[in-house]
C-alpha positions as CSV (number, residue, x, y, z in Angstrom):
1,X,140.6,-67.3,-162.3
2,X,137.7,-68.1,-159.9
3,X,134.1,-67.3,-160.8
4,X,132.4,-64.5,-158.8
5,X,129.2,-62.5,-158.9
6,X,128.3,-60.1,-161.6
7,X,130.5,-57.0,-161.5
8,X,133.2,-58.8,-159.4
9,X,136.7,-57.5,-160.3
10,X,138.8,-60.5,-161.1
11,X,142.1,-58.9,-162.2
12,X,143.4,-55.4,-162.9
13,X,146.1,-54.5,-165.3
14,X,146.4,-50.9,-164.2
15,X,146.9,-49.9,-160.6
16,X,144.2,-48.0,-158.8
17,X,144.4,-44.2,-158.6
18,X,145.3,-44.1,-154.9
19,X,148.4,-46.1,-155.7
20,X,149.5,-44.0,-158.7
21,X,148.6,-40.7,-157.3
22,X,146.7,-39.6,-160.4
23,X,143.5,-40.3,-162.3
24,X,143.9,-42.9,-165.0
25,X,142.1,-45.8,-166.7
26,X,141.6,-49.2,-165.1
27,X,141.5,-52.4,-167.2
28,X,140.2,-55.5,-165.6
29,X,138.2,-58.6,-166.1
30,X,134.7,-58.7,-164.6
31,X,132.8,-61.9,-163.9
32,X,129.2,-62.2,-165.1
33,X,126.4,-63.9,-163.2
34,X,127.1,-67.1,-165.3
35,X,130.9,-66.9,-164.7
36,X,132.1,-65.4,-168.0
37,X,135.2,-63.2,-167.7
38,X,134.6,-59.9,-169.5
39,X,137.4,-57.6,-170.6
40,X,136.5,-54.1,-169.3
41,X,138.1,-50.6,-169.2
42,X,137.1,-47.7,-167.0
43,X,138.1,-44.1,-168.0
44,X,137.2,-41.6,-165.3
45,X,136.7,-38.7,-167.8
46,X,136.5,-35.2,-166.5
47,X,136.4,-35.9,-162.8
48,X,134.6,-33.6,-160.4
49,X,135.2,-34.2,-156.6
50,X,132.9,-33.4,-153.8
51,X,133.9,-30.4,-151.8
52,X,134.0,-32.4,-148.6
53,X,136.3,-35.1,-150.1
54,X,140.0,-35.2,-149.5
55,X,142.4,-33.7,-152.1
56,X,142.1,-35.4,-155.5
57,X,145.3,-37.3,-155.2
58,X,144.0,-39.0,-152.0
59,X,140.8,-40.3,-153.7
60,X,140.7,-43.5,-155.7
61,X,137.6,-42.8,-157.7
62,X,135.3,-39.9,-158.6
63,X,132.5,-39.1,-156.3
64,X,129.2,-39.5,-158.1
65,X,128.7,-38.1,-161.6
66,X,127.7,-39.5,-164.9
67,X,129.1,-42.6,-166.5
68,X,128.5,-44.0,-169.9
69,X,128.5,-47.8,-170.4
70,X,129.1,-48.6,-174.1
71,X,127.8,-51.8,-175.6
72,X,129.6,-52.4,-179.0
73,X,128.1,-54.1,-182.1
74,X,128.7,-57.7,-183.3
75,X,132.4,-58.4,-184.1
76,X,133.5,-55.3,-182.1
77,X,135.6,-55.3,-179.0
78,X,137.0,-52.9,-176.4
79,X,140.2,-52.3,-178.5
80,X,138.6,-51.6,-181.9
81,X,139.4,-48.1,-183.1
82,X,135.7,-47.2,-183.7
83,X,134.8,-48.2,-180.1
84,X,137.7,-46.2,-178.7
85,X,136.7,-43.2,-180.9
86,X,133.1,-43.3,-179.6
87,X,134.4,-43.6,-176.0
88,X,136.8,-40.7,-176.6
89,X,133.9,-38.4,-177.6
90,X,131.7,-39.4,-174.6
91,X,134.6,-39.0,-172.3
92,X,134.0,-35.2,-172.6
93,X,130.6,-35.7,-170.9
94,X,131.4,-38.1,-168.2
95,X,133.3,-41.2,-167.2
96,X,133.2,-44.2,-169.6
97,X,133.1,-47.9,-169.2
98,X,133.8,-50.0,-172.3
99,X,133.9,-53.8,-172.5
100,X,134.1,-56.7,-174.9
101,X,131.0,-58.9,-175.1
102,X,131.5,-62.6,-174.5
103,X,133.1,-64.3,-177.4
104,X,134.7,-61.0,-178.6
105,X,138.3,-59.9,-178.2
106,X,139.9,-61.1,-174.9
107,X,136.6,-61.9,-173.1
108,X,135.8,-65.5,-172.4
109,X,132.8,-67.6,-173.6
110,X,131.1,-67.5,-176.9
111,X,128.7,-65.0,-178.4
112,X,125.0,-65.7,-178.2
113,X,124.3,-62.7,-180.6
114,X,122.4,-60.7,-178.1
115,X,120.9,-63.2,-175.6
116,X,123.2,-63.8,-172.7
117,X,125.0,-60.6,-173.5
118,X,122.6,-58.9,-171.2
119,X,124.6,-60.5,-168.3
120,X,127.8,-58.9,-169.7
121,X,126.2,-55.5,-169.7
122,X,124.8,-56.0,-166.2
123,X,128.3,-56.8,-164.9
124,X,129.6,-53.6,-166.5
125,X,126.8,-51.4,-165.1
126,X,127.2,-52.9,-161.6
127,X,131.0,-52.1,-161.8
128,X,130.2,-48.5,-162.8
129,X,127.9,-48.2,-159.9
130,X,130.5,-49.7,-157.6
131,X,133.0,-47.0,-158.7
132,X,130.7,-44.4,-157.1
133,X,128.7,-43.1,-160.1
134,X,125.2,-42.0,-159.3
135,X,124.0,-41.8,-162.9
136,X,124.5,-44.5,-165.5
137,X,123.6,-44.2,-169.2
138,X,123.9,-47.2,-171.4
139,X,124.8,-46.6,-175.1
140,X,124.5,-49.6,-177.5
141,X,125.2,-50.1,-181.2
142,X,123.5,-52.7,-183.4
143,X,123.6,-55.9,-181.4
144,X,124.7,-53.8,-178.4
145,X,121.7,-51.5,-179.2
146,X,119.3,-54.5,-178.7
147,X,121.2,-55.5,-175.5
148,X,120.8,-52.1,-173.8
149,X,117.0,-52.2,-174.6
150,X,116.6,-55.7,-173.2
151,X,118.8,-55.0,-170.2
152,X,116.8,-51.9,-169.1
153,X,113.5,-53.8,-169.5
154,X,114.7,-56.9,-167.6
155,X,116.4,-55.0,-164.9
156,X,114.3,-51.9,-164.3
157,X,115.8,-49.0,-162.3
158,X,119.4,-50.0,-162.9
159,X,120.2,-47.3,-165.4
160,X,119.1,-43.6,-165.7
161,X,118.9,-43.3,-169.5
162,X,119.3,-45.6,-172.5
163,X,120.6,-44.8,-176.0
164,X,120.2,-47.4,-178.7
165,X,121.9,-46.8,-182.1
166,X,121.1,-48.9,-185.2
167,X,119.3,-51.6,-183.3
168,X,117.1,-54.3,-184.9
169,X,113.4,-54.3,-183.7
170,X,112.8,-58.0,-184.3
171,X,114.8,-61.2,-184.4
172,X,115.7,-63.4,-187.5
173,X,115.6,-60.5,-189.9
174,X,117.1,-61.5,-193.3
175,X,115.7,-58.7,-195.5
176,X,119.1,-57.2,-196.5
177,X,122.3,-58.8,-197.9
178,X,124.4,-57.9,-194.8
179,X,121.9,-59.6,-192.6
180,X,121.9,-62.7,-194.8
181,X,125.7,-62.9,-194.5
182,X,125.5,-62.5,-190.8
183,X,123.0,-65.3,-190.5
184,X,125.4,-67.5,-192.5
185,X,128.2,-66.7,-190.0
186,X,126.0,-67.5,-187.1
187,X,124.2,-70.6,-188.2
188,X,126.8,-72.5,-190.4
189,X,129.9,-74.3,-189.1
190,X,131.9,-72.7,-191.9
191,X,130.6,-69.3,-191.0
192,X,131.5,-69.7,-187.4
193,X,135.0,-70.7,-188.4
194,X,135.3,-67.6,-190.5
195,X,134.0,-65.5,-187.7
196,X,136.5,-67.0,-185.2
197,X,139.6,-66.6,-187.2
198,X,138.7,-63.8,-189.5
199,X,136.7,-61.5,-187.2
200,X,138.0,-62.5,-183.8
201,X,134.5,-63.4,-182.7
202,X,133.6,-66.9,-181.3
203,X,130.0,-67.8,-181.8
204,X,128.0,-70.4,-179.8
205,X,126.8,-73.3,-181.9
206,X,123.5,-73.7,-180.0
207,X,120.2,-72.1,-181.1
208,X,118.4,-69.9,-178.7
209,X,116.2,-71.9,-176.3
210,X,114.0,-70.2,-175.3
211,X,114.0,-67.3,-177.8
212,X,114.8,-64.2,-175.8
213,X,112.5,-61.2,-175.5
214,X,112.8,-59.2,-178.7
215,X,113.8,-55.5,-178.7
216,X,110.4,-54.3,-179.7
217,X,108.8,-56.4,-177.0
218,X,111.3,-55.1,-174.4
219,X,110.9,-51.4,-175.2
220,X,107.5,-50.8,-173.4
221,X,109.2,-52.1,-170.2
222,X,111.7,-49.3,-170.1
223,X,109.2,-46.6,-169.1
224,X,109.8,-44.2,-167.4
225,X,113.5,-44.5,-168.1
226,X,114.4,-41.9,-170.8
227,X,115.1,-43.6,-174.2
228,X,116.9,-42.3,-177.3
229,X,116.7,-44.3,-180.5
230,X,119.1,-43.3,-183.3
231,X,119.1,-44.7,-186.8
232,X,120.6,-43.8,-190.1
233,X,118.4,-43.5,-193.2
234,X,121.2,-45.3,-195.2
235,X,121.5,-48.2,-192.7
236,X,122.4,-51.2,-194.9
237,X,121.5,-53.8,-192.2
238,X,118.1,-52.6,-190.8
239,X,115.8,-50.4,-192.8
240,X,113.7,-47.6,-191.2
241,X,110.8,-49.8,-190.3
242,X,112.9,-51.1,-187.4
243,X,113.5,-47.8,-185.5
244,X,109.9,-46.8,-186.3
245,X,108.6,-50.0,-184.7
246,X,110.7,-49.4,-181.6
247,X,109.6,-45.7,-181.4
248,X,106.0,-46.7,-181.6
249,X,106.4,-49.3,-178.9
250,X,108.2,-46.7,-176.7
251,X,105.4,-44.2,-176.9
252,X,105.9,-40.9,-175.1
253,X,109.0,-41.9,-173.1
254,X,111.1,-42.5,-176.3
255,X,112.7,-40.2,-178.7
256,X,113.7,-41.1,-182.3
257,X,116.5,-39.4,-184.3
258,X,116.6,-40.5,-188.0
259,X,120.0,-39.3,-189.2
260,X,120.2,-38.2,-192.9
261,X,123.1,-40.0,-194.8
262,X,124.1,-42.2,-191.8
263,X,124.9,-45.8,-192.3
264,X,125.2,-48.5,-189.6
265,X,126.3,-48.4,-186.0
266,X,129.7,-47.1,-184.5
267,X,131.4,-46.8,-187.9
268,X,128.7,-44.4,-189.1
269,X,128.2,-42.5,-185.9
270,X,130.5,-39.5,-186.4
271,X,131.9,-37.3,-183.6
272,X,129.2,-34.6,-184.1
273,X,126.5,-37.2,-183.6
274,X,128.2,-38.6,-180.5
275,X,128.5,-35.1,-179.1
276,X,124.8,-34.6,-179.6
277,X,124.2,-38.0,-177.8
278,X,126.4,-36.8,-175.0
279,X,124.4,-33.6,-174.6
280,X,121.1,-35.6,-174.6
281,X,122.4,-38.0,-172.0
282,X,123.5,-35.2,-169.6
283,X,120.1,-33.7,-169.8
284,X,118.1,-36.9,-169.7
285,X,119.9,-38.5,-166.8
286,X,119.4,-35.5,-164.6
């Protein structure tokens, strides 16, 4: 499998719509800018065709419209039930791209726990644009929540709105028991072994060098892109000072929802919350 530019389609396991005569999902590997194959799925959602376009069966992809690009949390992947459930709800509001970060699931490479993952998201966003979508909203959870913030700041103008759910505000946080366990997984050889075989997540052994821009440092660079921050008041990983720091850094262009009784990330984001996020995205992305 040869390396190509970010967003390059390396292989597809589902034939394009023009070959099957119907709208359906596409599963393929994308290549990131640093050559990592990323397992990705596109679901066209409720497709609306332009009046001047040929009959639907003659078109390969939807013309324009909204697409959600979902960035999962650490140890997730494109096939995890909670990722598929979130995608299923957002499918009611637009097309959906899901993918597995490097080191997760069938994707290549090793996880850098939020650093190089910006390149994975960039490839998925570029693919979504290449499929004809005029509006792109990134939706990230936990680690993915930090990645969507950094991606939008580092690549201004590439997305139309950003939703970050359960994101940390700063790096190296060890103030909760779950985060101390996570640091053991990431920093110890035995922890990385457990992660590889028990959690299907392959973690890079090298420390960050240099340390990447933190989420709270990235947030001011998002303006004027609309930003929604979502956090549960029972999040066991990151307490409420994290979303409040992010909201303060965002200023007027950011909106914070503190959800009563909600825990952490995709598992805790129920269908009703995801539907509210879908409504927000439709309005915010124009």
